[in-house]
mmCIF file as Biopython writes it, N, C-alpha, C and O atoms, coordinates in Angstrom:
data_model
#
loop_
_atom_site.group_PDB
_atom_site.id
_atom_site.type_symbol
_atom_site.label_atom_id
_atom_site.label_alt_id
_atom_site.label_comp_id
_atom_site.label_asym_id
_atom_site.label_entity_id
_atom_site.label_seq_id
_atom_site.pdbx_PDB_ins_code
_atom_site.Cartn_x
_atom_site.Cartn_y
_atom_site.Cartn_z
_atom_site.occupancy
_atom_site.B_iso_or_equiv
_atom_site.auth_seq_id
_atom_site.auth_asym_id
_atom_site.pdbx_PDB_model_num
ATOM 1   N N  . MET A ? 1  ? 7.487  17.905 -0.365  1.0 0.0 1  A 1 
ATOM 2   C CA . MET A ? 1  ? 8.070  17.613 1.023   1.0 0.0 1  A 1 
ATOM 3   C C  . MET A ? 1  ? 6.938  16.423 1.647   1.0 0.0 1  A 1 
ATOM 4   O O  . MET A ? 1  ? 5.711  16.381 1.551   1.0 0.0 1  A 1 
ATOM 5   N N  . ASP A ? 2  ? 7.710  15.688 2.177   1.0 0.0 2  A 1 
ATOM 6   C CA . ASP A ? 2  ? 6.870  14.320 2.874   1.0 0.0 2  A 1 
ATOM 7   C C  . ASP A ? 2  ? 6.637  14.779 4.510   1.0 0.0 2  A 1 
ATOM 8   O O  . ASP A ? 2  ? 7.145  15.760 5.053   1.0 0.0 2  A 1 
ATOM 9   N N  . GLU A ? 3  ? 5.723  13.785 5.125   1.0 0.0 3  A 1 
ATOM 10  C CA . GLU A ? 3  ? 5.452  14.029 6.417   1.0 0.0 3  A 1 
ATOM 11  C C  . GLU A ? 3  ? 6.696  14.374 7.340   1.0 0.0 3  A 1 
ATOM 12  O O  . GLU A ? 3  ? 6.672  15.167 8.280   1.0 0.0 3  A 1 
ATOM 13  N N  . THR A ? 4  ? 7.655  13.727 6.958   1.0 0.0 4  A 1 
ATOM 14  C CA . THR A ? 4  ? 9.022  13.801 7.863   1.0 0.0 4  A 1 
ATOM 15  C C  . THR A ? 4  ? 9.771  15.366 7.551   1.0 0.0 4  A 1 
ATOM 16  O O  . THR A ? 4  ? 10.643 15.768 8.321   1.0 0.0 4  A 1 
ATOM 17  N N  . GLY A ? 5  ? 9.444  15.992 6.639   1.0 0.0 5  A 1 
ATOM 18  C CA . GLY A ? 5  ? 10.071 17.085 6.499   1.0 0.0 5  A 1 
ATOM 19  C C  . GLY A ? 5  ? 11.233 17.002 5.106   1.0 0.0 5  A 1 
ATOM 20  O O  . GLY A ? 5  ? 11.831 17.955 4.607   1.0 0.0 5  A 1 
ATOM 21  N N  . VAL A ? 6  ? 11.299 15.700 4.742   1.0 0.0 6  A 1 
ATOM 22  C CA . VAL A ? 6  ? 12.331 15.477 3.538   1.0 0.0 6  A 1 
ATOM 23  C C  . VAL A ? 6  ? 11.498 16.068 2.257   1.0 0.0 6  A 1 
ATOM 24  O O  . VAL A ? 6  ? 10.330 15.837 1.944   1.0 0.0 6  A 1 
ATOM 25  N N  . ALA A ? 7  ? 12.391 16.840 1.665   1.0 0.0 7  A 1 
ATOM 26  C CA . ALA A ? 7  ? 11.948 17.511 0.367   1.0 0.0 7  A 1 
ATOM 27  C C  . ALA A ? 7  ? 12.412 16.601 -0.892  1.0 0.0 7  A 1 
ATOM 28  O O  . ALA A ? 7  ? 13.516 16.057 -0.853  1.0 0.0 7  A 1 
ATOM 29  N N  . THR A ? 8  ? 11.825 16.494 -1.655  1.0 0.0 8  A 1 
ATOM 30  C CA . THR A ? 8  ? 12.058 15.827 -2.855  1.0 0.0 8  A 1 
ATOM 31  C C  . THR A ? 8  ? 11.931 16.743 -4.090  1.0 0.0 8  A 1 
ATOM 32  O O  . THR A ? 8  ? 10.836 17.157 -4.473  1.0 0.0 8  A 1 
ATOM 33  N N  . LEU A ? 9  ? 13.170 17.059 -4.736  1.0 0.0 9  A 1 
ATOM 34  C CA . LEU A ? 9  ? 13.043 17.591 -6.030  1.0 0.0 9  A 1 
ATOM 35  C C  . LEU A ? 9  ? 13.067 16.743 -7.056  1.0 0.0 9  A 1 
ATOM 36  O O  . LEU A ? 9  ? 13.746 15.718 -6.992  1.0 0.0 9  A 1 
ATOM 37  N N  . THR A ? 10 ? 12.373 17.036 -8.077  1.0 0.0 10 A 1 
ATOM 38  C CA . THR A ? 10 ? 11.863 16.096 -9.164  1.0 0.0 10 A 1 
ATOM 39  C C  . THR A ? 10 ? 11.667 16.924 -10.505 1.0 0.0 10 A 1 
ATOM 40  O O  . THR A ? 10 ? 11.177 18.045 -10.379 1.0 0.0 10 A 1 
ATOM 41  N N  . ASN A ? 11 ? 11.995 16.491 -11.747 1.0 0.0 11 A 1 
ATOM 42  C CA . ASN A ? 11 ? 11.510 16.952 -12.925 1.0 0.0 11 A 1 
ATOM 43  C C  . ASN A ? 11 ? 10.322 16.416 -13.506 1.0 0.0 11 A 1 
ATOM 44  O O  . ASN A ? 11 ? 9.853  16.725 -14.601 1.0 0.0 11 A 1 
ATOM 45  N N  . ARG A ? 12 ? 9.776  15.410 -12.513 1.0 0.0 12 A 1 
ATOM 46  C CA . ARG A ? 12 ? 8.627  14.448 -12.896 1.0 0.0 12 A 1 
ATOM 47  C C  . ARG A ? 12 ? 7.747  14.711 -11.588 1.0 0.0 12 A 1 
ATOM 48  O O  . ARG A ? 12 ? 7.569  13.886 -10.692 1.0 0.0 12 A 1 
ATOM 49  N N  . PRO A ? 13 ? 7.225  16.014 -11.638 1.0 0.0 13 A 1 
ATOM 50  C CA . PRO A ? 13 ? 6.099  15.979 -10.464 1.0 0.0 13 A 1 
ATOM 51  C C  . PRO A ? 13 ? 4.815  15.282 -10.727 1.0 0.0 13 A 1 
ATOM 52  O O  . PRO A ? 13 ? 4.044  15.426 -9.778  1.0 0.0 13 A 1 
ATOM 53  N N  . GLU A ? 14 ? 4.424  14.715 -11.509 1.0 0.0 14 A 1 
ATOM 54  C CA . GLU A ? 14 ? 3.140  13.960 -12.010 1.0 0.0 14 A 1 
ATOM 55  C C  . GLU A ? 14 ? 3.260  12.541 -11.172 1.0 0.0 14 A 1 
ATOM 56  O O  . GLU A ? 14 ? 2.270  11.866 -10.891 1.0 0.0 14 A 1 
ATOM 57  N N  . GLN A ? 15 ? 4.362  12.250 -10.880 1.0 0.0 15 A 1 
ATOM 58  C CA . GLN A ? 15 ? 4.687  11.094 -9.919  1.0 0.0 15 A 1 
ATOM 59  C C  . GLN A ? 15 ? 4.116  11.118 -8.579  1.0 0.0 15 A 1 
ATOM 60  O O  . GLN A ? 15 ? 3.658  10.192 -7.910  1.0 0.0 15 A 1 
ATOM 61  N N  . TYR A ? 16 ? 4.247  12.522 -8.284  1.0 0.0 16 A 1 
ATOM 62  C CA . TYR A ? 16 ? 3.809  12.833 -6.833  1.0 0.0 16 A 1 
ATOM 63  C C  . TYR A ? 16 ? 2.561  13.465 -6.574  1.0 0.0 16 A 1 
ATOM 64  O O  . TYR A ? 16 ? 2.072  13.612 -5.454  1.0 0.0 16 A 1 
ATOM 65  N N  . ARG A ? 17 ? 1.993  13.884 -7.809  1.0 0.0 17 A 1 
ATOM 66  C CA . ARG A ? 17 ? 0.685  14.608 -7.418  1.0 0.0 17 A 1 
ATOM 67  C C  . ARG A ? 17 ? -0.399 13.966 -6.852  1.0 0.0 17 A 1 
ATOM 68  O O  . ARG A ? 17 ? -1.230 14.704 -6.323  1.0 0.0 17 A 1 
ATOM 69  N N  . ALA A ? 18 ? -0.592 12.819 -6.831  1.0 0.0 18 A 1 
ATOM 70  C CA . ALA A ? 18 ? -1.763 11.866 -6.524  1.0 0.0 18 A 1 
ATOM 71  C C  . ALA A ? 18 ? -1.365 11.372 -4.702  1.0 0.0 18 A 1 
ATOM 72  O O  . ALA A ? 18 ? -2.193 10.978 -3.881  1.0 0.0 18 A 1 
ATOM 73  N N  . ASP A ? 19 ? -0.254 11.510 -4.536  1.0 0.0 19 A 1 
ATOM 74  C CA . ASP A ? 19 ? 0.154  11.110 -3.189  1.0 0.0 19 A 1 
ATOM 75  C C  . ASP A ? 19 ? -0.093 12.480 -2.337  1.0 0.0 19 A 1 
ATOM 76  O O  . ASP A ? 19 ? 0.384  13.602 -2.509  1.0 0.0 19 A 1 
ATOM 77  N N  . ASP A ? 20 ? -0.993 12.001 -1.374  1.0 0.0 20 A 1 
ATOM 78  C CA . ASP A ? 20 ? -1.316 12.833 -0.111  1.0 0.0 20 A 1 
ATOM 79  C C  . ASP A ? 20 ? -0.107 13.566 0.589   1.0 0.0 20 A 1 
ATOM 80  O O  . ASP A ? 20 ? -0.114 14.747 0.936   1.0 0.0 20 A 1 
ATOM 81  N N  . ARG A ? 21 ? 0.931  12.675 0.740   1.0 0.0 21 A 1 
ATOM 82  C CA . ARG A ? 21 ? 2.104  12.935 1.574   1.0 0.0 21 A 1 
ATOM 83  C C  . ARG A ? 21 ? 2.939  14.174 0.973   1.0 0.0 21 A 1 
ATOM 84  O O  . ARG A ? 21 ? 3.633  14.867 1.717   1.0 0.0 21 A 1 
ATOM 85  N N  . TYR A ? 22 ? 2.849  14.396 -0.266  1.0 0.0 22 A 1 
ATOM 86  C CA . TYR A ? 22 ? 3.509  15.396 -0.788  1.0 0.0 22 A 1 
ATOM 87  C C  . TYR A ? 22 ? 2.796  16.802 -1.070  1.0 0.0 22 A 1 
ATOM 88  O O  . TYR A ? 22 ? 1.653  16.903 -1.516  1.0 0.0 22 A 1 
ATOM 89  N N  . ILE A ? 23 ? 3.517  17.719 -0.792  1.0 0.0 23 A 1 
ATOM 90  C CA . ILE A ? 23 ? 2.603  19.002 -1.497  1.0 0.0 23 A 1 
ATOM 91  C C  . ILE A ? 23 ? 3.799  19.700 -2.718  1.0 0.0 23 A 1 
ATOM 92  O O  . ILE A ? 23 ? 5.003  19.477 -2.586  1.0 0.0 23 A 1 
ATOM 93  N N  . GLY A ? 24 ? 3.386  20.340 -3.589  1.0 0.0 24 A 1 
ATOM 94  C CA . GLY A ? 24 ? 4.039  20.872 -4.485  1.0 0.0 24 A 1 
ATOM 95  C C  . GLY A ? 24 ? 4.334  22.322 -4.292  1.0 0.0 24 A 1 
ATOM 96  O O  . GLY A ? 24 ? 3.424  22.985 -3.795  1.0 0.0 24 A 1 
ATOM 97  N N  . ILE A ? 25 ? 5.377  22.892 -4.578  1.0 0.0 25 A 1 
ATOM 98  C CA . ILE A ? 25 ? 5.517  24.120 -4.418  1.0 0.0 25 A 1 
ATOM 99  C C  . ILE A ? 25 ? 6.329  24.711 -5.766  1.0 0.0 25 A 1 
ATOM 100 O O  . ILE A ? 25 ? 7.025  23.965 -6.455  1.0 0.0 25 A 1 
ATOM 101 N N  . SER A ? 26 ? 6.201  25.777 -5.985  1.0 0.0 26 A 1 
ATOM 102 C CA . SER A ? 26 ? 6.872  26.638 -7.139  1.0 0.0 26 A 1 
ATOM 103 C C  . SER A ? 26 ? 7.937  27.678 -6.768  1.0 0.0 26 A 1 
ATOM 104 O O  . SER A ? 26 ? 7.784  28.513 -5.877  1.0 0.0 26 A 1 
ATOM 105 N N  . ILE A ? 27 ? 9.122  27.538 -7.597  1.0 0.0 27 A 1 
ATOM 106 C CA . ILE A ? 27 ? 10.105 28.174 -7.220  1.0 0.0 27 A 1 
ATOM 107 C C  . ILE A ? 27 ? 10.362 29.194 -8.477  1.0 0.0 27 A 1 
ATOM 108 O O  . ILE A ? 27 ? 10.618 28.676 -9.564  1.0 0.0 27 A 1 
ATOM 109 N N  . ASP A ? 28 ? 10.302 30.707 -8.371  1.0 0.0 28 A 1 
ATOM 110 C CA . ASP A ? 28 ? 10.382 31.751 -9.343  1.0 0.0 28 A 1 
ATOM 111 C C  . ASP A ? 28 ? 11.943 32.132 -9.303  1.0 0.0 28 A 1 
ATOM 112 O O  . ASP A ? 28 ? 12.514 32.391 -8.244  1.0 0.0 28 A 1 
ATOM 113 N N  . TYR A ? 29 ? 12.323 32.138 -10.051 1.0 0.0 29 A 1 
ATOM 114 C CA . TYR A ? 29 ? 13.866 32.790 -10.304 1.0 0.0 29 A 1 
ATOM 115 C C  . TYR A ? 29 ? 14.117 33.733 -11.414 1.0 0.0 29 A 1 
ATOM 116 O O  . TYR A ? 29 ? 13.373 33.769 -12.395 1.0 0.0 29 A 1 
ATOM 117 N N  . GLN A ? 30 ? 15.042 34.419 -11.293 1.0 0.0 30 A 1 
ATOM 118 C CA . GLN A ? 30 ? 15.580 35.435 -12.383 1.0 0.0 30 A 1 
ATOM 119 C C  . GLN A ? 30 ? 16.571 34.719 -13.125 1.0 0.0 30 A 1 
ATOM 120 O O  . GLN A ? 30 ? 17.547 34.271 -12.522 1.0 0.0 30 A 1 
ATOM 121 N N  . PRO A ? 31 ? 16.415 34.519 -14.634 1.0 0.0 31 A 1 
ATOM 122 C CA . PRO A ? 31 ? 17.619 34.045 -15.130 1.0 0.0 31 A 1 
ATOM 123 C C  . PRO A ? 31 ? 18.734 34.882 -15.160 1.0 0.0 31 A 1 
ATOM 124 O O  . PRO A ? 31 ? 18.434 36.076 -15.173 1.0 0.0 31 A 1 
ATOM 125 N N  . ILE A ? 32 ? 20.106 34.593 -15.179 1.0 0.0 32 A 1 
ATOM 126 C CA . ILE A ? 32 ? 21.194 35.373 -15.332 1.0 0.0 32 A 1 
ATOM 127 C C  . ILE A ? 32 ? 21.363 35.506 -16.864 1.0 0.0 32 A 1 
ATOM 128 O O  . ILE A ? 32 ? 21.292 34.511 -17.586 1.0 0.0 32 A 1 
ATOM 129 N N  . VAL A ? 33 ? 21.577 36.690 -17.330 1.0 0.0 33 A 1 
ATOM 130 C CA . VAL A ? 33 ? 21.756 37.098 -18.494 1.0 0.0 33 A 1 
ATOM 131 C C  . VAL A ? 33 ? 23.314 37.232 -18.841 1.0 0.0 33 A 1 
ATOM 132 O O  . VAL A ? 33 ? 24.008 38.064 -18.259 1.0 0.0 33 A 1 
ATOM 133 N N  . ILE A ? 34 ? 23.831 36.367 -19.824 1.0 0.0 34 A 1 
ATOM 134 C CA . ILE A ? 34 ? 25.423 36.622 -19.740 1.0 0.0 34 A 1 
ATOM 135 C C  . ILE A ? 34 ? 25.682 37.832 -20.433 1.0 0.0 34 A 1 
ATOM 136 O O  . ILE A ? 34 ? 25.107 38.195 -21.459 1.0 0.0 34 A 1 
ATOM 137 N N  . ARG A ? 35 ? 26.684 38.511 -19.748 1.0 0.0 35 A 1 
ATOM 138 C CA . ARG A ? 35 ? 27.179 39.957 -20.321 1.0 0.0 35 A 1 
ATOM 139 C C  . ARG A ? 35 ? 27.696 39.595 -21.721 1.0 0.0 35 A 1 
ATOM 140 O O  . ARG A ? 35 ? 28.012 38.450 -22.046 1.0 0.0 35 A 1 
ATOM 141 N N  . LYS A ? 36 ? 27.753 40.659 -22.513 1.0 0.0 36 A 1 
ATOM 142 C CA . LYS A ? 36 ? 28.109 40.749 -24.064 1.0 0.0 36 A 1 
ATOM 143 C C  . LYS A ? 36 ? 29.622 40.275 -24.066 1.0 0.0 36 A 1 
ATOM 144 O O  . LYS A ? 36 ? 30.046 39.539 -24.957 1.0 0.0 36 A 1 
ATOM 145 N N  . ALA A ? 37 ? 30.420 40.733 -23.022 1.0 0.0 37 A 1 
ATOM 146 C CA . ALA A ? 37 ? 31.879 40.283 -22.922 1.0 0.0 37 A 1 
ATOM 147 C C  . ALA A ? 37 ? 31.993 38.973 -22.883 1.0 0.0 37 A 1 
ATOM 148 O O  . ALA A ? 37 ? 33.050 38.574 -23.372 1.0 0.0 37 A 1 
ATOM 149 N N  . TYR A ? 38 ? 31.205 38.064 -22.433 1.0 0.0 38 A 1 
ATOM 150 C CA . TYR A ? 38 ? 31.081 36.886 -22.055 1.0 0.0 38 A 1 
ATOM 151 C C  . TYR A ? 38 ? 30.046 35.929 -22.942 1.0 0.0 38 A 1 
ATOM 152 O O  . TYR A ? 38 ? 29.845 34.728 -22.760 1.0 0.0 38 A 1 
ATOM 153 N N  . GLN A ? 39 ? 29.573 36.607 -23.738 1.0 0.0 39 A 1 
ATOM 154 C CA . GLN A ? 39 ? 28.680 35.879 -24.766 1.0 0.0 39 A 1 
ATOM 155 C C  . GLN A ? 39 ? 29.603 34.895 -25.751 1.0 0.0 39 A 1 
ATOM 156 O O  . GLN A ? 39 ? 30.788 35.225 -25.799 1.0 0.0 39 A 1 
ATOM 157 N N  . PHE A ? 40 ? 29.296 33.965 -26.385 1.0 0.0 40 A 1 
ATOM 158 C CA . PHE A ? 40 ? 29.666 32.949 -27.194 1.0 0.0 40 A 1 
ATOM 159 C C  . PHE A ? 40 ? 30.567 33.753 -28.175 1.0 0.0 40 A 1 
ATOM 160 O O  . PHE A ? 40 ? 30.278 34.892 -28.544 1.0 0.0 40 A 1 
ATOM 161 N N  . THR A ? 41 ? 31.846 32.979 -28.631 1.0 0.0 41 A 1 
ATOM 162 C CA . THR A ? 41 ? 32.635 33.503 -29.663 1.0 0.0 41 A 1 
ATOM 163 C C  . THR A ? 41 ? 32.258 33.430 -30.987 1.0 0.0 41 A 1 
ATOM 164 O O  . THR A ? 41 ? 31.308 32.685 -31.230 1.0 0.0 41 A 1 
ATOM 165 N N  . PRO A ? 42 ? 32.740 33.986 -31.844 1.0 0.0 42 A 1 
ATOM 166 C CA . PRO A ? 42 ? 32.416 33.900 -33.253 1.0 0.0 42 A 1 
ATOM 167 C C  . PRO A ? 42 ? 32.164 32.550 -33.636 1.0 0.0 42 A 1 
ATOM 168 O O  . PRO A ? 42 ? 31.226 32.318 -34.399 1.0 0.0 42 A 1 
ATOM 169 N N  . THR A ? 43 ? 32.967 31.528 -33.153 1.0 0.0 43 A 1 
ATOM 170 C CA . THR A ? 43 ? 32.621 30.177 -33.680 1.0 0.0 43 A 1 
ATOM 171 C C  . THR A ? 43 ? 31.279 29.562 -33.044 1.0 0.0 43 A 1 
ATOM 172 O O  . THR A ? 43 ? 30.838 28.488 -33.454 1.0 0.0 43 A 1 
ATOM 173 N N  . GLY A ? 44 ? 30.689 30.248 -32.085 1.0 0.0 44 A 1 
ATOM 174 C CA . GLY A ? 44 ? 29.640 29.849 -31.496 1.0 0.0 44 A 1 
ATOM 175 C C  . GLY A ? 44 ? 29.658 29.030 -30.148 1.0 0.0 44 A 1 
ATOM 176 O O  . GLY A ? 44 ? 28.686 28.485 -29.624 1.0 0.0 44 A 1 
ATOM 177 N N  . ARG A ? 45 ? 31.059 29.054 -29.660 1.0 0.0 45 A 1 
ATOM 178 C CA . ARG A ? 45 ? 31.266 28.209 -28.311 1.0 0.0 45 A 1 
ATOM 179 C C  . ARG A ? 45 ? 32.418 28.806 -27.605 1.0 0.0 45 A 1 
ATOM 180 O O  . ARG A ? 45 ? 33.264 29.364 -28.304 1.0 0.0 45 A 1 
ATOM 181 N N  . PHE A ? 46 ? 32.557 28.775 -26.483 1.0 0.0 46 A 1 
ATOM 182 C CA . PHE A ? 46 ? 33.931 28.915 -25.782 1.0 0.0 46 A 1 
ATOM 183 C C  . PHE A ? 46 ? 35.001 28.071 -26.225 1.0 0.0 46 A 1 
ATOM 184 O O  . PHE A ? 46 ? 34.800 26.887 -26.497 1.0 0.0 46 A 1 
ATOM 185 N N  . GLU A ? 47 ? 36.207 28.650 -26.318 1.0 0.0 47 A 1 
ATOM 186 C CA . GLU A ? 47 ? 37.220 28.198 -27.111 1.0 0.0 47 A 1 
ATOM 187 C C  . GLU A ? 47 ? 37.946 27.468 -26.357 1.0 0.0 47 A 1 
ATOM 188 O O  . GLU A ? 47 ? 38.286 26.343 -26.724 1.0 0.0 47 A 1 
ATOM 189 N N  . THR A ? 48 ? 38.318 27.998 -25.138 1.0 0.0 48 A 1 
ATOM 190 C CA . THR A ? 48 ? 39.087 27.234 -24.131 1.0 0.0 48 A 1 
ATOM 191 C C  . THR A ? 48 ? 38.610 27.158 -22.786 1.0 0.0 48 A 1 
ATOM 192 O O  . THR A ? 48 ? 37.588 27.778 -22.493 1.0 0.0 48 A 1 
ATOM 193 N N  . ASP A ? 49 ? 39.258 26.433 -21.870 1.0 0.0 49 A 1 
ATOM 194 C CA . ASP A ? 49 ? 38.696 26.402 -20.460 1.0 0.0 49 A 1 
ATOM 195 C C  . ASP A ? 49 ? 39.049 27.807 -19.699 1.0 0.0 49 A 1 
ATOM 196 O O  . ASP A ? 49 ? 38.422 28.094 -18.680 1.0 0.0 49 A 1 
ATOM 197 N N  . ALA A ? 50 ? 39.934 28.568 -20.144 1.0 0.0 50 A 1 
ATOM 198 C CA . ALA A ? 50 ? 40.072 29.744 -19.599 1.0 0.0 50 A 1 
ATOM 199 C C  . ALA A ? 50 ? 38.755 30.872 -19.985 1.0 0.0 50 A 1 
ATOM 200 O O  . ALA A ? 50 ? 38.381 31.768 -19.228 1.0 0.0 50 A 1 
ATOM 201 N N  . ASP A ? 51 ? 38.228 30.596 -21.230 1.0 0.0 51 A 1 
ATOM 202 C CA . ASP A ? 51 ? 36.874 31.269 -21.518 1.0 0.0 51 A 1 
ATOM 203 C C  . ASP A ? 51 ? 35.919 31.099 -20.285 1.0 0.0 51 A 1 
ATOM 204 O O  . ASP A ? 51 ? 35.336 31.978 -19.651 1.0 0.0 51 A 1 
ATOM 205 N N  . TYR A ? 52 ? 35.910 29.497 -20.079 1.0 0.0 52 A 1 
ATOM 206 C CA . TYR A ? 52 ? 34.666 29.142 -18.878 1.0 0.0 52 A 1 
ATOM 207 C C  . TYR A ? 52 ? 34.849 29.820 -17.495 1.0 0.0 52 A 1 
ATOM 208 O O  . TYR A ? 52 ? 33.976 30.264 -16.749 1.0 0.0 52 A 1 
ATOM 209 N N  . LEU A ? 53 ? 36.481 29.786 -17.299 1.0 0.0 53 A 1 
ATOM 210 C CA . LEU A ? 53 ? 36.878 30.056 -15.910 1.0 0.0 53 A 1 
ATOM 211 C C  . LEU A ? 53 ? 36.563 31.734 -15.904 1.0 0.0 53 A 1 
ATOM 212 O O  . LEU A ? 53 ? 36.149 32.280 -14.882 1.0 0.0 53 A 1 
ATOM 213 N N  . ALA A ? 54 ? 36.794 32.439 -17.095 1.0 0.0 54 A 1 
ATOM 214 C CA . ALA A ? 54 ? 36.650 34.110 -16.854 1.0 0.0 54 A 1 
ATOM 215 C C  . ALA A ? 54 ? 35.122 34.239 -16.636 1.0 0.0 54 A 1 
ATOM 216 O O  . ALA A ? 54 ? 34.699 35.262 -16.098 1.0 0.0 54 A 1 
ATOM 217 N N  . LEU A ? 55 ? 34.231 33.215 -17.040 1.0 0.0 55 A 1 
ATOM 218 C CA . LEU A ? 55 ? 32.921 33.677 -16.928 1.0 0.0 55 A 1 
ATOM 219 C C  . LEU A ? 55 ? 32.458 33.398 -15.667 1.0 0.0 55 A 1 
ATOM 220 O O  . LEU A ? 55 ? 31.619 34.090 -15.092 1.0 0.0 55 A 1 
ATOM 221 N N  . ILE A ? 56 ? 33.066 32.228 -15.129 1.0 0.0 56 A 1 
ATOM 222 C CA . ILE A ? 56 ? 32.698 31.898 -13.666 1.0 0.0 56 A 1 
ATOM 223 C C  . ILE A ? 56 ? 33.043 32.721 -12.728 1.0 0.0 56 A 1 
ATOM 224 O O  . ILE A ? 56 ? 32.266 33.056 -11.834 1.0 0.0 56 A 1 
ATOM 225 N N  . ARG A ? 57 ? 34.325 33.163 -12.833 1.0 0.0 57 A 1 
ATOM 226 C CA . ARG A ? 57 ? 34.995 34.207 -11.864 1.0 0.0 57 A 1 
ATOM 227 C C  . ARG A ? 57 ? 34.006 35.500 -11.921 1.0 0.0 57 A 1 
ATOM 228 O O  . ARG A ? 57 ? 33.620 36.012 -10.870 1.0 0.0 57 A 1 
ATOM 229 N N  . CYS A ? 58 ? 33.635 35.977 -13.117 1.0 0.0 58 A 1 
ATOM 230 C CA . CYS A ? 58 ? 32.828 37.098 -13.184 1.0 0.0 58 A 1 
ATOM 231 C C  . CYS A ? 58 ? 31.631 36.941 -12.454 1.0 0.0 58 A 1 
ATOM 232 O O  . CYS A ? 58 ? 31.354 37.775 -11.592 1.0 0.0 58 A 1 
ATOM 233 N N  . TYR A ? 59 ? 30.883 35.984 -12.682 1.0 0.0 59 A 1 
ATOM 234 C CA . TYR A ? 59 ? 29.570 35.631 -11.678 1.0 0.0 59 A 1 
ATOM 235 C C  . TYR A ? 59 ? 29.875 35.171 -10.417 1.0 0.0 59 A 1 
ATOM 236 O O  . TYR A ? 59 ? 29.065 35.490 -9.547  1.0 0.0 59 A 1 
ATOM 237 N N  . ALA A ? 60 ? 30.873 34.472 -10.060 1.0 0.0 60 A 1 
ATOM 238 C CA . ALA A ? 60 ? 31.081 34.293 -8.816  1.0 0.0 60 A 1 
ATOM 239 C C  . ALA A ? 60 ? 31.384 35.702 -7.760  1.0 0.0 60 A 1 
ATOM 240 O O  . ALA A ? 60 ? 30.937 35.860 -6.624  1.0 0.0 60 A 1 
ATOM 241 N N  . ASP A ? 61 ? 32.071 36.417 -8.355  1.0 0.0 61 A 1 
ATOM 242 C CA . ASP A ? 61 ? 32.391 37.953 -7.662  1.0 0.0 61 A 1 
ATOM 243 C C  . ASP A ? 61 ? 31.017 38.436 -7.625  1.0 0.0 61 A 1 
ATOM 244 O O  . ASP A ? 61 ? 30.489 38.668 -6.538  1.0 0.0 61 A 1 
ATOM 245 N N  . GLU A ? 62 ? 30.254 38.647 -8.970  1.0 0.0 62 A 1 
ATOM 246 C CA . GLU A ? 62 ? 29.193 39.539 -8.669  1.0 0.0 62 A 1 
ATOM 247 C C  . GLU A ? 62 ? 27.904 39.111 -7.718  1.0 0.0 62 A 1 
ATOM 248 O O  . GLU A ? 62 ? 27.017 39.863 -7.313  1.0 0.0 62 A 1 
ATOM 249 N N  . TYR A ? 63 ? 28.035 37.845 -7.502  1.0 0.0 63 A 1 
ATOM 250 C CA . TYR A ? 63 ? 27.079 37.003 -6.503  1.0 0.0 63 A 1 
ATOM 251 C C  . TYR A ? 63 ? 27.755 36.885 -5.086  1.0 0.0 63 A 1 
ATOM 252 O O  . TYR A ? 63 ? 27.108 36.601 -4.078  1.0 0.0 63 A 1 
ATOM 253 N N  . ASN A ? 64 ? 29.122 37.128 -5.094  1.0 0.0 64 A 1 
ATOM 254 C CA . ASN A ? 64 ? 29.936 37.081 -3.904  1.0 0.0 64 A 1 
ATOM 255 C C  . ASN A ? 64 ? 29.705 35.309 -3.353  1.0 0.0 64 A 1 
ATOM 256 O O  . ASN A ? 64 ? 29.098 34.887 -2.368  1.0 0.0 64 A 1 
ATOM 257 N N  . LEU A ? 65 ? 30.357 34.658 -4.287  1.0 0.0 65 A 1 
ATOM 258 C CA . LEU A ? 65 ? 30.071 33.147 -4.061  1.0 0.0 65 A 1 
ATOM 259 C C  . LEU A ? 65 ? 31.614 32.590 -4.382  1.0 0.0 65 A 1 
ATOM 260 O O  . LEU A ? 65 ? 32.411 33.289 -5.008  1.0 0.0 65 A 1 
ATOM 261 N N  . ASN A ? 66 ? 31.932 31.336 -3.918  1.0 0.0 66 A 1 
ATOM 262 C CA . ASN A ? 66 ? 33.266 30.804 -4.001  1.0 0.0 66 A 1 
ATOM 263 C C  . ASN A ? 66 ? 33.069 30.248 -5.693  1.0 0.0 66 A 1 
ATOM 264 O O  . ASN A ? 66 ? 32.101 29.726 -6.247  1.0 0.0 66 A 1 
ATOM 265 N N  . VAL A ? 67 ? 34.293 30.579 -6.149  1.0 0.0 67 A 1 
ATOM 266 C CA . VAL A ? 67 ? 34.656 29.978 -7.582  1.0 0.0 67 A 1 
ATOM 267 C C  . VAL A ? 67 ? 34.200 28.643 -7.682  1.0 0.0 67 A 1 
ATOM 268 O O  . VAL A ? 67 ? 33.402 28.344 -8.571  1.0 0.0 67 A 1 
ATOM 269 N N  . SER A ? 68 ? 34.638 27.758 -6.825  1.0 0.0 68 A 1 
ATOM 270 C CA . SER A ? 68 ? 34.417 26.307 -6.736  1.0 0.0 68 A 1 
ATOM 271 C C  . SER A ? 68 ? 32.880 25.996 -6.657  1.0 0.0 68 A 1 
ATOM 272 O O  . SER A ? 68 ? 32.411 25.041 -7.276  1.0 0.0 68 A 1 
ATOM 273 N N  . LEU A ? 69 ? 32.137 26.790 -5.914  1.0 0.0 69 A 1 
ATOM 274 C CA . LEU A ? 69 ? 30.907 26.283 -5.878  1.0 0.0 69 A 1 
ATOM 275 C C  . LEU A ? 69 ? 29.889 26.830 -7.133  1.0 0.0 69 A 1 
ATOM 276 O O  . LEU A ? 69 ? 28.749 26.463 -7.418  1.0 0.0 69 A 1 
ATOM 277 N N  . VAL A ? 70 ? 30.636 27.708 -7.675  1.0 0.0 70 A 1 
ATOM 278 C CA . VAL A ? 70 ? 29.860 28.024 -9.156  1.0 0.0 70 A 1 
ATOM 279 C C  . VAL A ? 70 ? 30.415 27.098 -10.153 1.0 0.0 70 A 1 
ATOM 280 O O  . VAL A ? 70 ? 30.011 27.128 -11.316 1.0 0.0 70 A 1 
#
């Protein structure tokens, strides 16, 4: 975050570490484990758009999110 409060999200933090205007933060999160019912099909991938939509709807409902957001 710079002195004006603008946050910079990056996958290359080394570019900002030497710049005193920025401070680094760490974000800890818990990964979502895909339920067995929604794990990959025998072919190793989801077969149809409906497969993806079912997974999205499941987690949108669980986390009380709009399907479009997920």
